[in-house]
C-alpha positions as CSV (number, residue, x, y, z in Angstrom):
1,M,-0.7,-36.8,-8.3
2,E,-2.4,-33.9,-10.3
3,D,-5.3,-34.0,-8.1
4,S,-2.8,-32.6,-5.4
5,L,-1.9,-29.7,-7.6
6,P,-3.7,-26.3,-7.4
7,T,-5.7,-25.1,-9.9
8,A,-6.3,-21.3,-11.3
9,A,-9.2,-21.0,-9.1
10,D,-7.5,-22.4,-6.1
11,L,-4.7,-19.7,-6.7
12,R,-7.1,-17.0,-7.3
13,A,-8.7,-17.8,-3.9
14,A,-5.3,-17.8,-2.1
15,F,-4.4,-14.2,-3.6
16,D,-8.0,-13.2,-2.9
17,A,-7.4,-13.8,0.6
18,A,-4.3,-12.3,1.0
19,V,-3.6,-8.8,2.8
20,D,-1.7,-6.4,1.0
21,G,1.8,-5.9,2.1
22,T,2.2,-8.5,5.0
23,V,5.6,-9.6,5.1
24,G,7.1,-13.0,6.3
25,L,10.9,-14.3,6.7
26,E,12.2,-17.7,6.1
27,E,16.0,-18.2,6.7
28,E,17.8,-21.2,5.8
29,L,20.6,-21.8,8.7
30,M,23.9,-23.7,8.9
31,L,24.5,-25.9,12.2
32,L,27.8,-26.1,13.4
33,D,29.9,-28.3,15.3
34,A,31.2,-26.0,18.3
35,S,34.6,-27.4,18.4
36,T,35.6,-27.6,14.6
37,L,33.0,-25.3,13.1
38,D,32.3,-27.5,10.4
39,L,28.8,-28.4,9.4
40,A,27.2,-30.8,11.9
41,P,24.5,-32.9,10.3
42,R,22.3,-33.2,13.5
43,A,19.4,-30.7,12.3
44,V,16.9,-33.4,13.1
45,E,18.1,-33.7,16.8
46,V,17.7,-29.7,17.2
47,V,14.3,-29.5,15.7
48,S,13.1,-32.6,17.4
49,A,14.0,-30.9,20.6
50,L,11.9,-27.8,19.5
51,A,8.9,-29.8,18.1
52,A,6.3,-27.8,19.9
53,D,7.4,-24.6,18.1
54,A,6.5,-23.9,14.6
55,R,9.2,-21.4,13.8
56,F,11.9,-24.0,13.5
57,K,11.6,-26.7,10.5
58,L,14.0,-29.4,8.8
59,E,15.3,-28.5,5.3
60,M,16.9,-30.8,2.8
61,P,20.7,-31.2,4.0
62,A,21.2,-32.5,7.4
63,A,23.4,-29.7,8.6
64,Q,20.4,-27.2,7.6
65,L,17.5,-25.8,9.4
66,E,15.0,-23.0,8.8
67,I,13.6,-20.2,10.7
68,V,9.8,-19.3,9.5
69,T,8.2,-16.0,11.1
70,A,4.4,-15.5,10.9
71,P,3.1,-12.8,8.6
72,H,3.7,-9.5,9.9
73,S,2.8,-5.5,8.9
74,S,6.0,-4.8,8.4
75,V,9.5,-5.5,8.3
76,A,10.5,-4.0,11.6
77,A,7.7,-6.3,13.4
78,A,8.9,-9.7,11.2
79,A,12.7,-8.9,12.1
80,R,11.8,-8.7,16.1
81,E,10.2,-12.0,15.6
82,L,13.4,-13.3,13.7
83,A,15.6,-11.9,16.6
84,G,13.8,-13.8,19.2
85,A,13.8,-16.8,17.3
86,R,17.5,-16.9,16.5
87,A,18.2,-15.9,20.1
88,D,16.1,-18.9,21.2
89,L,17.6,-21.4,19.2
90,A,21.4,-20.3,19.8
91,A,19.9,-21.0,23.5
92,T,19.0,-24.2,22.7
93,V,21.3,-26.1,20.6
94,G,23.6,-26.9,23.4
95,E,27.3,-26.5,24.2
96,D,28.4,-28.6,21.4
97,L,26.6,-26.8,18.6
98,R,26.5,-23.2,17.3
99,V,24.7,-21.6,14.5
100,A,25.4,-19.3,11.6
101,G,24.2,-17.5,8.7
102,A,25.3,-17.2,5.1
103,G,24.9,-18.4,1.6
104,A,27.5,-21.2,1.9
105,H,30.0,-22.4,4.6
106,P,33.4,-21.1,4.0
107,F,35.2,-24.4,4.4
108,A,33.1,-27.4,4.6
109,A,32.9,-30.3,2.1
110,G,30.8,-29.5,-0.6
111,V,28.7,-32.9,-0.4
112,G,26.7,-33.9,2.9
113,P,24.0,-36.0,4.2
114,L,20.4,-35.4,3.6
115,N,17.6,-34.9,6.2
116,P,15.5,-38.3,6.7
117,G,11.9,-38.4,5.3
118,P,9.7,-39.3,2.2
119,R,10.5,-35.8,0.8
120,Y,13.8,-35.4,1.1
121,E,14.6,-39.1,0.3
122,A,12.4,-38.8,-3.3
123,I,14.7,-35.6,-4.0
124,G,17.8,-37.4,-3.0
125,A,16.8,-40.6,-5.1
126,E,16.0,-38.5,-7.9
127,Y,19.1,-36.0,-8.4
128,A,21.4,-38.1,-6.6
129,T,24.8,-36.5,-5.6
130,V,23.3,-33.0,-6.8
131,A,21.1,-33.3,-4.1
132,R,23.6,-33.7,-1.4
133,R,25.8,-31.1,-2.9
134,Q,23.0,-28.4,-1.9
135,L,24.8,-27.0,1.1
136,V,23.8,-23.4,0.6
137,F,21.6,-21.1,2.5
138,G,19.0,-18.7,1.5
139,L,16.9,-15.9,2.5
140,H,13.0,-16.1,1.4
141,V,11.1,-12.8,1.8
142,H,7.3,-13.3,1.4
143,V,5.1,-10.3,0.7
144,G,1.5,-10.4,0.6
145,V,-0.3,-9.3,-2.6
146,H,-3.8,-9.1,-2.7
147,G,-5.5,-10.4,-6.0
148,G,-4.5,-12.8,-8.4
149,D,-4.0,-10.7,-11.6
150,R,-1.9,-8.0,-9.6
151,A,-0.1,-10.6,-8.3
152,V,1.2,-11.9,-11.7
153,A,1.8,-8.7,-12.8
154,V,4.1,-7.9,-9.9
155,H,5.7,-11.4,-10.3
156,D,6.8,-10.8,-14.0
157,A,8.0,-7.7,-13.7
158,L,10.0,-8.5,-10.2
159,R,11.9,-10.9,-12.4
160,S,14.0,-8.2,-14.0
161,H,15.1,-6.7,-10.4
162,L,16.5,-10.3,-9.0
163,P,20.0,-9.8,-9.9
164,D,19.9,-6.2,-8.3
165,L,18.7,-8.0,-5.0
166,A,21.2,-10.7,-5.4
167,A,23.9,-8.4,-5.9
168,L,22.8,-6.4,-2.9
169,A,22.9,-9.8,-0.6
170,A,25.5,-11.8,-2.0
171,N,27.2,-13.5,1.1
172,A,29.3,-16.6,-0.2
173,P,32.6,-15.7,-1.7
174,F,34.2,-18.8,0.0
175,Y,33.6,-22.5,-0.8
176,E,35.5,-25.7,0.1
177,G,38.3,-23.8,1.6
178,A,39.1,-21.4,-0.8
179,D,38.1,-18.0,-2.2
180,S,35.9,-18.9,-5.2
181,G,36.4,-15.6,-6.6
182,L,32.7,-14.9,-6.7
183,A,30.6,-12.7,-4.6
184,S,28.2,-15.5,-4.0
185,V,28.9,-19.1,-5.0
186,R,25.2,-20.3,-4.1
187,S,23.7,-19.6,-7.4
188,R,25.7,-21.9,-9.0
189,I,25.5,-24.6,-6.8
190,S,21.7,-24.2,-6.7
191,G,21.8,-24.1,-10.4
192,L,22.8,-27.8,-10.5
193,L,19.3,-28.5,-9.7
194,P,16.3,-27.9,-12.1
195,R,14.0,-24.9,-12.0
196,Q,16.4,-22.8,-10.6
197,G,17.3,-18.9,-11.3
198,V,15.0,-16.7,-13.2
199,P,11.3,-18.1,-13.6
200,P,9.2,-18.0,-16.5
201,A,7.0,-15.2,-17.0
202,L,3.6,-16.7,-16.1
203,G,1.1,-14.2,-18.0
204,S,-1.7,-15.5,-15.8
205,L,-3.0,-17.8,-12.9
206,E,-4.1,-20.2,-15.7
207,G,-0.5,-20.0,-17.0
208,Y,1.0,-21.0,-13.8
209,A,-1.5,-23.5,-12.8
210,E,-1.0,-25.2,-16.6
211,A,3.2,-25.1,-15.9
212,L,2.7,-26.8,-12.7
213,R,0.2,-29.5,-14.2
214,W,2.9,-29.7,-17.3
215,A,5.5,-30.3,-15.0
216,A,3.4,-33.0,-12.8
217,F,4.8,-31.9,-9.4
218,D,3.5,-34.0,-6.8
219,D,4.6,-31.1,-4.6
220,P,4.5,-27.7,-5.7
221,R,7.5,-26.5,-3.7
222,R,9.7,-27.9,-6.1
223,W,9.1,-25.0,-8.4
224,W,12.5,-23.9,-7.0
225,W,13.1,-20.6,-9.0
226,E,14.6,-17.4,-7.5
227,L,10.9,-16.1,-7.7
228,R,7.5,-17.6,-7.2
229,L,3.7,-17.2,-6.4
230,H,3.5,-19.0,-3.2
231,P,0.2,-21.3,-4.1
232,T,-1.0,-21.8,-0.4
233,Y,0.1,-18.2,1.4
234,G,-1.1,-16.0,-1.5
235,T,2.3,-13.9,-1.5
236,V,5.1,-12.9,-4.0
237,E,8.1,-15.1,-2.5
238,V,11.5,-13.7,-3.2
239,R,14.0,-16.6,-3.1
240,V,17.2,-15.0,-4.4
241,P,19.3,-13.6,-1.6
242,D,21.6,-15.5,0.3
243,T,21.0,-15.8,4.0
244,Q,22.7,-12.9,5.9
245,A,24.9,-13.0,8.9
246,T,22.9,-10.8,11.0
247,V,19.3,-9.9,11.9
248,E,19.8,-6.3,11.0
249,E,21.2,-7.1,7.5
250,T,18.4,-9.5,6.9
251,A,16.0,-6.7,7.7
252,A,18.0,-4.4,5.2
253,I,17.2,-6.7,2.3
254,A,13.6,-7.6,3.5
255,E,12.8,-4.0,3.6
256,V,14.0,-3.6,-0.2
257,V,12.1,-6.5,-1.4
258,H,8.9,-5.2,0.7
259,A,9.2,-1.6,-1.0
260,L,10.0,-3.2,-4.4
261,V,6.7,-5.4,-4.6
262,G,4.8,-2.5,-3.1
263,R,6.2,0.1,-6.0
264,L,5.1,-2.4,-8.6
265,A,2.0,-3.3,-7.3
266,E,1.2,0.7,-7.2
267,R,2.4,1.0,-10.7
268,H,0.0,-1.7,-11.8
269,D,-3.0,-0.3,-9.9
270,A,-2.1,2.9,-11.4
271,G,-2.8,1.4,-15.0
272,E,0.8,1.1,-16.1
273,Q,1.7,-2.1,-18.2
274,L,4.8,-3.3,-16.3
275,P,7.6,-4.6,-18.4
276,V,8.3,-8.2,-18.8
277,A,11.8,-9.0,-20.0
278,E,13.0,-12.2,-21.8
279,A,14.9,-14.3,-19.3
280,W,17.9,-14.6,-21.0
281,R,18.5,-10.9,-20.6
282,I,17.8,-11.1,-17.0
283,D,20.3,-14.2,-16.3
284,H,23.0,-12.0,-18.3
285,N,22.8,-9.5,-15.1
286,R,22.6,-12.6,-12.8
287,W,26.1,-13.5,-13.5
288,S,27.5,-10.0,-12.7
289,A,25.7,-10.1,-9.4
290,C,27.2,-14.0,-8.8
291,R,30.9,-12.8,-9.8
292,H,30.8,-9.3,-8.6
293,G,28.2,-8.3,-6.1
294,V,27.7,-4.8,-5.8
295,E,31.0,-3.7,-7.7
296,G,30.1,-5.1,-11.1
297,A,27.9,-3.8,-14.0
298,M,24.7,-4.5,-15.6
299,T,22.6,-4.1,-18.6
300,D,19.2,-2.5,-18.6
301,V,16.8,-5.5,-20.3
302,V,15.0,-2.9,-22.3
303,S,17.3,-0.1,-23.1
304,G,20.7,-2.0,-23.2
305,E,22.3,0.5,-21.2
306,R,25.4,-0.5,-18.9
307,R,25.6,0.7,-15.7
308,L,27.4,0.2,-12.8
309,T,25.5,-1.9,-10.2
310,R,26.2,0.4,-7.3
311,D,24.6,3.2,-9.7
312,R,21.5,1.2,-10.3
313,L,21.1,0.1,-7.0
314,A,21.4,3.6,-5.7
315,A,18.9,4.6,-8.0
316,L,16.5,1.8,-7.0
317,L,16.9,2.8,-3.5
318,D,15.9,6.3,-4.3
319,E,12.9,5.7,-6.0
320,L,11.6,3.3,-3.2
321,G,12.4,5.7,-0.7
322,G,13.7,4.7,2.7
323,C,15.6,1.6,2.9
324,H,18.5,3.6,4.6
325,A,20.3,0.1,6.1
326,A,20.4,-1.2,2.7
327,R,22.2,1.9,1.5
328,E,24.4,1.3,4.3
329,L,25.1,-2.1,2.9
330,L,25.5,-1.0,-0.2
331,E,28.2,1.7,0.6
332,S,29.9,-0.8,2.7
333,G,30.6,-3.1,-0.6
334,G,28.0,-5.6,0.6
335,P,28.4,-8.9,2.7
336,A,30.8,-10.6,0.5
337,A,33.4,-8.1,0.8
338,R,33.2,-7.9,4.6
339,Q,33.6,-11.7,4.7
340,R,36.8,-11.3,2.8
341,A,38.1,-8.6,5.0
342,V,37.4,-10.9,8.2
343,A,38.8,-13.7,6.5
344,A,41.9,-11.9,5.6
345,D,42.3,-10.9,9.2
346,R,41.4,-14.2,10.9
347,G,41.3,-16.8,8.5
348,L,38.6,-19.1,7.5
349,R,38.0,-20.7,10.8
350,G,37.8,-17.1,12.2
351,L,35.3,-16.1,9.6
352,V,32.9,-19.1,10.7
353,A,33.5,-18.2,14.3
354,W,32.7,-14.6,13.5
355,L,29.7,-15.4,11.5
356,A,28.5,-17.7,14.8
357,D,29.0,-14.9,16.9
358,G,27.1,-12.4,15.0
359,F,24.0,-14.9,14.6
360,A,22.2,-14.0,17.8
361,P,21.8,-11.2,19.8
362,A,24.8,-9.9,21.8
363,S,23.6,-11.2,24.6
364,V,23.4,-14.9,23.5
365,S,26.5,-14.5,21.2
366,S,28.8,-13.0,23.8
367,A,27.9,-15.7,26.4
368,R,28.7,-18.4,23.7
369,S,32.2,-16.9,22.6
370,E,33.1,-16.8,26.1
371,G,32.3,-20.4,26.9
């Protein structure tokens, strides 16, 4: 089993081959019954129909599938590929299915079947009902970082920013037919599994390789933290955001991640010792992100200064420059607030219909809605 795990030399080779600043997107999406708008555990059927298309993959829940883009030189280019993939998927699923993006389904039952296959069957056997409760949907942003030491430094410093990114992207206020009271219930459900939340600081590629060896994984993909170094792609993979309703919002979140990784790499290159916070301090801020989204307050992991999350995010966006779409998302109150506004007007079934309508480009969504 250990022979399949990457060594420090393997990891260094992956990051030495990485191209700085490339960006790729992975979206976990909910498959819906077109009549009831409940989750439809038919992902195998849909992905089988798209078997020749590498953009579409299965994930663990049977009602979930994933879009994976190629690496691109810019977020805009990655978003264009994502838009095309969303349109193709919406046009392919047939009249009895729809697709939508959010961190959790607003009214589906909290437990559902898993997709078949040795990998998911092994996870289901080990984690039992906890595995079947993972009906949550995330956005993963991969950013290329050239050089293993740089990648570790960026990873270890980026941990402190995970709550800010989670707050901006919080998009799961409803769960099992009720308002959860949270901006995003996703992290609480994911947290039922091990190796979730704030990852440990790695310190070095040797430290990363030793952590994987110690855990004796037969599959390094089970390093499920909200942030990880991808051992094959040579990317910093940010896994904390919820899936977003639209391509535009996905691009807004990805732009912040891309810029933040680049900024941390620049600071490292300039000789700055990037700060590495204790995980419990970062986790303290994770609760505010989960509970309040952009409307909460967080504590600086170094100084202990308490500050409104809106102000923290505004200052971060100022430092990064650009990110205009993210600023608009922040000023609007974030995705969770908009979900609540739609639900107040249309109810939860109307909210899911609204999410499905916004999933693909207007030409596809409008046709499906009219149908």
